[in-house]
C-alpha positions in Angstrom: 76.5 108.3 -13.2 79.9 106.9 -12.3 81.7 108.3 -9.3 84.3 110.8 -10.2 87.9 110.0 -9.4 90.7 112.5 -9.0 92.1 111.8 -12.4 95.7 111.9 -12.0 99.3 111.4 -11.0 101.4 110.7 -14.0 100.6 113.6 -16.2 98.9 112.1 -19.2 99.5 113.8 -22.6 96.6 112.6 -24.7 94.2 115.5 -24.5 93.8 117.9 -27.4 95.7 120.6 -25.6 98.6 118.2 -24.8 98.6 115.8 -27.7 102.1 115.4 -29.2 102.2 116.7 -32.7 105.0 116.9 -35.3 107.9 119.3 -34.4 107.7 122.9 -35.5 108.8 123.3 -39.0 111.8 125.6 -39.5 111.0 127.1 -42.9 109.0 130.2 -42.4 109.4 133.9 -41.6 106.2 134.2 -39.7 107.1 135.3 -36.2 103.9 136.6 -34.8 100.2 136.9 -35.8 97.8 139.8 -35.9 94.8 138.6 -33.8 91.3 140.0 -33.6 88.4 138.7 -31.6 84.7 138.4 -32.5 82.2 138.2 -29.6 79.2 136.0 -29.9 76.5 136.5 -27.3 73.0 134.9 -27.2 70.6 135.5 -24.3 67.3 133.6 -24.3 64.3 133.7 -22.0 61.8 130.8 -21.5 58.8 130.0 -19.4 58.9 129.6 -15.6 61.8 132.0 -15.2 64.4 129.8 -17.1 67.1 131.7 -19.0 70.1 130.6 -21.1 73.2 132.8 -21.7 75.9 132.1 -24.1 79.2 133.9 -24.7 82.2 133.0 -26.9 84.9 135.4 -28.0 86.5 133.8 -31.1 90.1 134.6 -32.0 90.8 135.2 -35.7 94.3 135.4 -37.2 94.9 137.8 -40.1 96.6 136.4 -43.1 96.2 134.1 -46.1 98.9 131.5 -45.7 98.0 127.9 -45.4 99.1 127.8 -41.8 96.9 130.8 -40.8 93.9 129.3 -42.6 94.4 126.0 -40.9 94.5 127.7 -37.4 91.4 129.8 -38.1 89.6 126.7 -39.3 90.4 124.9 -36.1 89.4 127.9 -34.0 86.1 128.1 -35.9 85.6 124.4 -35.2 86.0 124.9 -31.5 83.3 127.6 -31.6 80.9 125.5 -33.6 81.3 122.6 -31.2 79.9 124.8 -28.4 76.3 125.9 -27.9 76.5 128.5 -30.7 72.9 127.9 -31.9 69.7 128.1 -30.0 68.7 124.5 -31.0 71.3 122.6 -29.0 73.4 122.6 -25.9 72.2 124.8 -23.0 69.4 126.2 -25.1 67.9 122.9 -25.9 68.0 121.9 -22.2 66.6 125.2 -21.0 63.7 125.1 -23.5 62.9 121.5 -22.5 63.2 122.3 -18.8 60.9 125.3 -19.1 58.3 123.1 -20.8 58.5 120.4 -18.1 60.2 117.9 -20.4 63.1 117.3 -18.0 62.8 115.8 -14.6 62.9 118.3 -11.8 64.8 115.7 -9.8 67.6 115.7 -12.3 67.5 119.4 -13.5 66.7 122.8 -12.2 63.6 123.7 -14.1 62.4 127.0 -12.7 63.9 130.5 -12.0 67.5 129.7 -13.1 70.0 130.7 -15.8 71.8 128.1 -17.8 75.1 129.3 -19.2 78.0 128.4 -21.6 80.9 130.8 -21.4 84.3 130.7 -23.3 86.7 133.6 -22.8 90.0 133.7 -24.7 93.0 135.9 -24.7 96.4 135.9 -26.3 99.1 134.6 -23.8 102.0 134.2 -26.3 102.6 135.5 -29.8 106.2 135.4 -31.1 108.9 133.0 -32.3 106.5 131.4 -34.8 104.0 130.4 -32.1 100.7 131.7 -30.9 99.0 130.5 -27.7 95.6 131.4 -26.2 94.6 131.2 -22.6 91.0 129.9 -22.4 88.6 130.2 -19.5 85.6 127.9 -19.8 82.5 127.7 -17.6 79.2 125.9 -18.3 76.1 124.8 -16.6 73.2 123.0 -18.4 70.8 122.8 -15.6 71.9 119.5 -14.1 71.6 118.9 -10.4 74.4 117.5 -8.3 74.6 115.8 -5.0 76.1 117.3 -1.9 79.2 115.2 -2.2 79.6 116.0 -5.9 79.4 112.4 -6.9 75.8 111.9 -8.1 73.0 113.6 -9.9 69.8 114.5 -8.0 70.8 116.8 -5.2 70.5 120.5 -4.8 73.9 121.6 -6.1 74.6 122.9 -9.6 76.6 120.3 -11.5 78.8 122.8 -13.4 82.0 122.7 -15.3 84.7 125.2 -14.9 88.3 125.1 -16.0 91.3 127.0 -17.5 92.9 125.5 -20.6 94.8 126.7 -23.7 95.2 126.4 -27.5 98.7 126.6 -28.9 99.6 126.6 -32.6 102.6 126.8 -34.9 102.4 129.8 -37.2 104.7 128.0 -39.5 102.7 124.8 -40.0 99.3 125.6 -38.5 99.4 122.5 -36.4 98.4 122.3 -32.7 101.4 122.1 -30.4 101.4 119.9 -27.4 103.5 120.0 -24.2 106.4 118.0 -25.8 106.5 120.4 -28.7 106.9 123.5 -26.5 108.5 122.5 -23.2 112.2 122.7 -22.8 114.1 119.5 -22.8 113.8 116.0 -24.2 110.7 113.8 -23.8 112.1 112.0 -20.8 113.1 115.2 -18.9 109.8 116.9 -19.7 107.8 113.9 -18.5 109.7 114.0 -15.2 108.9 117.7 -14.8 105.2 116.9 -15.3 105.2 114.0 -12.9 107.1 116.1 -10.3 104.6 118.9 -10.8 101.4 116.9 -10.3 103.0 115.2 -7.3 104.2 118.4 -5.6 101.3 120.8 -6.5 98.4 118.5 -6.9 99.4 115.9 -4.3 99.1 113.1 -6.8 99.8 109.7 -5.3 101.6 106.7 -6.9 99.1 105.1 -9.3 97.0 108.2 -9.7 97.1 110.3 -12.9 96.1 113.9 -13.8 95.2 115.1 -17.3 96.6 118.5 -17.9 95.7 121.6 -20.0 98.3 124.2 -20.8 99.1 127.6 -22.4 102.3 129.5 -23.0 103.3 132.7 -21.3 106.5 134.5 -20.6 108.7 131.6 -21.5 106.8 129.1 -19.4 104.1 126.5 -19.8 101.2 127.1 -17.4 99.7 123.7 -16.6 96.2 123.2 -15.1 94.2 120.1 -14.2 91.6 119.0 -16.7 88.3 119.2 -14.8 86.0 118.3 -17.5 82.6 116.6 -17.0 81.1 117.5 -13.6 83.1 119.2 -10.9 80.4 120.8 -8.8 80.7 121.5 -5.1 84.5 121.6 -5.5 84.8 117.8 -5.5 88.5 118.1 -6.4 88.9 120.4 -3.4 88.3 117.3 -1.2 91.6 115.9 -2.5 94.6 116.5 -0.2 96.0 119.0 -1.1 92.9 120.6 -2.6 92.8 120.8 -6.4 90.8 123.7 -7.9 90.1 124.7 -11.5 92.8 127.4 -11.2 95.4 125.3 -9.5 98.5 125.2 -11.6 102.3 124.9 -11.9 104.8 125.9 -14.5 107.7 124.4 -16.4 110.2 126.1 -18.7 109.4 126.5 -22.4 111.8 126.3 -25.3 110.1 129.5 -26.5 111.2 132.6 -24.6 
């Protein structure tokens, strides 16, 4: 496994949550959405004390417009890309581990609980935009080294991060930072660069991928800590970077 690098100091905007998408269309009277949540929970037990717990609360927007249908389709896709069946993801790993099909040197194979958790909540819902704050935590049994840079130690190689999903209620399209932040592209980029430098200690030549959600007229920007971030590897950065480290910039949506 390649050594992890602190990914960052010119805030990249190529992630799904940041990708630039067409500007919000003006022709619509949809101001806010009625949102409900459906909770999906699966708890499985296997041999040798191995368990697997899954949780996902899926947002659903009420309405029949093309935009609403498009958003709901995308949300459903996010759910289906997770371990929502017992034949893949954490469940497949837990089952194989309990049967001795996975190396105990690379995986915890006894008396442990694998998990995949996604918790969502509405953070912004007006002016034709809906945004969800998303907490994600997952562990599929992998062992991590004490320094967080290799597999095979006694640490749990887990993933934990805060992200967001933001949509236009007028077009149904995903909205990125440049669609929702206040200012032009150049001024927004400067705010992002200043933010990762000041709050994440990014050095010249480094870069940090960012996730975001909208709330109270601001974009809340968090570091993307995908892959493995066990043992607080990013906390070894100076200053430390944790999954809940963040900064804010003004939004064009109040």
